[in-house]
N, C-alpha and C positions, 0 to 999 in steps of 0.2 A: 301762178304760185300763191298758195294760201298766205293770208296776212297775219295769222295768229303767231304769237311767240311760243316757243317750246315750253312745256311744263317744267316746273322745278322738280328735279329728282331728289332723292334723299342722299345728299352728298355734303360733306363738310368742307368748308373753305373759310379762310379768315380774311377779314378786310381791315386795313389800316386807313382810317378816314381823316382827310383834311376837311372835307365837306360831307355832312351826313347824307346817307343814301336818300332819305326822304326829301331832300332839297333838289333832286333832279328836276330840271325844268323841261317839260315835254316840248316846249316851243323852241328851245335852244338846240342848235346842232350839237351832236354828241359824237365822240370818237373814243374807241378803245385802242390803245397802243400795246401790242403783244410782243413780248420778247422772252426768250428761254432763259435769260440770265437774271441775276439780282439787279434791281434798279439802284445803281450807284454810279453817278457820272464820273467818279474818280477812278473807276476800274478799267473801262474799255471804251472804244469808239462807238459801238452800238448803244451801250448804256448811256453815254454822253449825248448821242444824237436823240435817243428816246426822251431823255430828260428835257433837253432844250426844246424839242418839238412840242412836247406836252405843255410846257410852260408858255411857249409862244402862242399856241392855240387857246389855252385857257385865258390869256390876257386879251384875246380877240373874241371872247364870249362863248367858246366851246365848252361843253361839259366833258372833261377829260378823265378817263380811267386808264391807269397804267396796269396792265395785266402781265405779271411775271409768272413763269412756270417754276421758279426757284422758291423754296420755302424760307430762305434766310439770306442774310447779307445785304439787306436793303437800306437805302437812305430815304427818309420820309420826304415826299415832295412838298414844296410850299403851296402849290396850286394843283388841284385835282385830287384824285383818289387812287390809292394803291391797293390792288387785290393780289393775293398770293395764296398758294395752296398751304394747307396745314402740314403736309408731309411731302417728301420727294415723290414726284410723279413717275410712274413707269413710262418708258419711251413710246409705247404704242399709241396709235391714233385714238383708240377708244378711250384711253385714260385722259388724254388731252381734251377730247370732246366732252367727256363727262364732267371735267373740271370747268370748261368754258361754258357749258350749257346754262347753269344757273347765273353765271356772271352776265351773259348776254341777256338772259331773261329779266334780270333785275335792273341792269343798267340801260338796256335798250339803246345801244349805240346805233346811230344812223350810218356810221362808217367805222371800219376796222382797218388799222395799219398793222400788217404782219411784217415785223422788222426783219425776219429771216424767211424770205419767200421760198427759199430752197429747202426749208425744213418741211418735209412732206407730212409728218404727223400734225403740225399746226395747220398747214394748207388744207389737208384732207379733213381735219376736224371742222374747220370753218365751212368748207363745202358741204359737209354732212349737215351742219346746223342750218344752212340755207335751204337744203332740201327738205328739212323738217318744217320749214316755214318762217325762220328768222329772216328779217328784211334788213340788210345792211350792205353797203358797198365795201369792197375790199381793195386796198392798195397794197400790193406785195412789193417789198423792197429787196433789191439785190445790191448790197453795199460793198461789193468787190469789183475789181476790174475783170470783165469777162475774158479778156485776152491774157490774163496773167500767166496761165499755163502755156498757152500757145506761144507767147513771146519769151518765156523764161523756162521752158521745159528742161533744157540742158542743165541749167543751174539747179532747178528743183530736184531733178533726178539724181544729180551728183550728191546733193545733200541727203536725199532719202536713202540712197544706196551707199553711203559713205563707209559702212561697215561690211559691205559685200562687194569686194573689188572686181570679181568676175562679171557680175551683173552691171556694175557701174561702168566697166569697160565696154560692155555690149551696148548699154544705153548711150554711151558717148560716141559710138560709131554713127555715121550718117544713116545707115539702114535701121539701126536700133532706135535712133531718135525719131525717124519718120514713123516707125511702127508704134512707138509709145504715143506719139501725137495722134495718130489715126485711131488708136484704141480709146484714148482719152475723149476724142470728139464723139465717137460712137456711143460711148458709155454715158456721156453727159447730155447729148442731144435730147433724149426723152425726158431727162430731169428738168431741163429748161422748158421744154414744151409743157410738161405737166404743171410747173410752177406758174407759167404765164396763163394757162387755161383756167387756173383756179383763182384768178383775181380779175378785177375789172380794169385796173390800171397797174402796170408793171413799172416800178420806179428804178431808175439808174442814177448814179451820181453825176454823170456828165453826158452831154449829147454825143461826145466822141465815142461813147460805149455802144451806141446803137449799131454801128457797123460791126463792131466786135461781137455783139450778141448774134448778129446774122450769120457769123461763121458757124455757129451751132445750129441756128434755126433760120435757114435761108428765106423762108416764106413768112417770117414774123411780121405781124401787122404793126407798123410803126405808129398807127393811130392809137394803139393801146399802150405805147411806151410814153414815159414822161421823164424828163431829166430835172432832178432837184438836188443840188449839192447840199451838204451839211451846212447848217446855219449856226452862228455863234453870237452871243451877246457881246457888244463892245466892252473892253475893259474900262474900269473906272479911272485908271491913271495911265497916261502915256507920256511920261516926263522924260524927255531926252537927256536932261541933266543927270539922271540916275545911271546912265549907261557907262559901262566900263569896257575895256578892250577884252571882250570875251567871245569865244566861239561856244556855241551851245548845241548839244544834242538832247532831245527829249523823246523818249519812246521805249518800247520794249527792248530788253537786252536779249535779243534772239537773232542769231546770225542768218538763218535760212532766208528770211524775208528782209530783215532790217540791214543786213550786210555790215554789221558793226565791226567785224574784224579788220576792216580797212582803216578804221579810225587811227590806230597806232601808226600805221604806215604813212598816213597823211600828216599826222602831227610830227612824226620823225622828220619829214621834209620841211617843216615849218618852224619848229620851236627855236632854232637858232636864228632864223631870218626874221622872226617876230618876237624879240625878247621881252617886249612889254605886253604880250598877249597871254591869255589863259584859255584852257579848254575845260568846260564844265559838262558833265554827263549826268542826266536825270533819268532814272528809270530802273527797273529791276527785271530779271528774267533768268532763264536757265543758263545763259551763256555769259553772265556777268563775271563769274570767277575766272573764266578763260580769258575774257577781255582784260581783266585786271592783270592776269599773268603776262599777257602780251605787252601791256603797257610797261610792266616791270622789266621784261626781257629786252625791250628797246631802250631802257633807262631814260624814260621820258620824264620831263619835269613839268610842273604847273598843270597837272591833270587832276581834276577833282571829281570824285564819284559822290553823288548825293542820294542814290537809292530812290525808292518809290515815294513821291511826295507831290504836293500841289506845285506845279512849275511856275506859278505866277511871278514870284519874286525873281526867278531866273530870267524869264522873258523881259522883265523890266530892266535888268542889268546888262543884258547881252547886246552885241551889235550885229552878229551874224549867227544864222541858224543853219545847221548841217542836216541835210536829208540824203541818205546814202542808199535807200532801199532798192532792191532789185525789182520790186513791183509794189504797188499800193492800190487800195480801192479808191481812196480820196486823198488821204494825207492831211488829217485835221490839224496836225501840228504846224504845217506850212502856213495856214491861215491864222492860227493862234499867234504864231510868231509875228506875222505881218501886222496883225491888229495892234501889237505892242511896238511896231516900228523896227522890228528885227528883220534884217534882210536875209532871205534864204539863199543858200548855195546848194544846188540839188543836181543829182544825176537825172538826165532827161530819159527816164526809164519806163514811162507809161504815158499813154496818149493824153490823159486828162490834165497832166501837169502844165502843158502849154495853153490849155484853156483856163487854168486857175491863175497862172503866173505869167508875167510879161518879161521875157529875157532882156537883160541890160537896161531895164527901166525900174522894176521893183524886185528883181531877183536875178541871179546868174544861174543858167542851166548849162550843164557840162555833159559832153558825150558819155554815155554809159560805159563804163566803169573805168574811165581813164584817170588814174590817180594823180598823174603829173598835171593834167589839165585842171583837175579839181583843186590841187594845191596852189597852182598858179592863179586860179580865180580868186581864192581866198587872199593870197598875198597881194594881188593887184588892188583889191578893194580895201584891205587893211591899211595900205600905205597911201591911200587917197582919201583924206578926211572929207573934202568937199563932196566927192562922189558918193561916199557912203551915207552922208547926211541927206543928200538929195534922194537917194534910193530909199532911205528910211521913210521920208515923207511920202514918196510914191507907194511904198508898201502899205502904209496905213490907208491911203486912198483906195488902193486895189482891194484890200480886205473888206472894205465897206460893202462891196458887192455881195458878200457872204454873211452879212449881219442877219440875225434872226428876223428883224423887221422886214428886210428886203425880200427874204425868202418866204415869209408868211403868206403873201399873196399867192405864190405858186402852190403852196400846200393846200390852201383853201380851195383853189380852182381844181386841183387834182381830186380832193375829197368830194367836192360837189359833183364832179364829173362821174366818179365811181358810184356815188349814190344814185345818180340819174340812170346810169347803165344798169345797175342792179334792179331798179324798179321797172325798167323796160323789159328785163329778161322774163 
């Protein structure tokens, strides 16, 4: 493969600089973090992960370039450089390639992290640039649970077909469910193969996901896979004296995945049994108004909606955190809560959760979607102050495994390995 970098085409793109481009150190390892969304860690999990990864690597001496395909809605990073297009890009691979070409030529990253490995326009554009002679290793990230459809297809289909009762009934039958699952597997197998082939390392959030990926790609080379969970900077304050008797939900107000409509049913079982406790809900989404309607219909008390905001103050004040999702990729809020000493109560609904949390030590895991068991778990912990305090301490200890410092070594190893693989190709 030729070693020259591709020529700069006549294409306009804007750069927001924290470090001037002329200061790029050719001796320092360099990385470009590519995402299709605006760079704003307060908006979503991928954005937050990109932000934290970039700042972690920058503190370790890497030259970091955040490359967003979105023209607006960004937050300026404290460390590294943000590059964005001047205008909204068309979705075709050629448009993404033509935008990335001058960025790669000027910044000359030794490694690229594609935060959405299943986005073929991005993956194909990077592959095309490497064929043109650009030399960089690629780590492709899959930030979801590979088995989320396999394990939850009945629930997902019921939601997708909620306005089509005949199809919903067909999908709910054993034969219909098997057919839907078979078609899903056939349709997505080549997508996973293509995504894996277009990178040097394929990143998953948990080692428990390796077997789940093999359901799609039975002959996947596990040597190409790497498990790196999301990393988080420890909070500045973890003062137990600030805590109140509060249950806390933080997340998108969207029922299909987050399963938020069970919240009123759970609190209806608890509000009279826990008269000195409150329920606080932080987040926004398409199903918030319906959730508020259900809270009112149950005549629930001491329920507080806070909308979209930085949840830091609520983590500091709560004792228990509620995770009700039907499926997750990782579940950032579980670790964020634990870092503040808030004890998660969660449905045991995806494989990574038992790798992340330790049942009955720093969290309580409940059989999926048993509302009586979930309510009893909350009540038993809320009425045992010594136990909840011990679990709070254990939660902080467990969350340290996911600090950005602890995971920085894993990322550097994966990036260096991708670089070596690319230069051997």
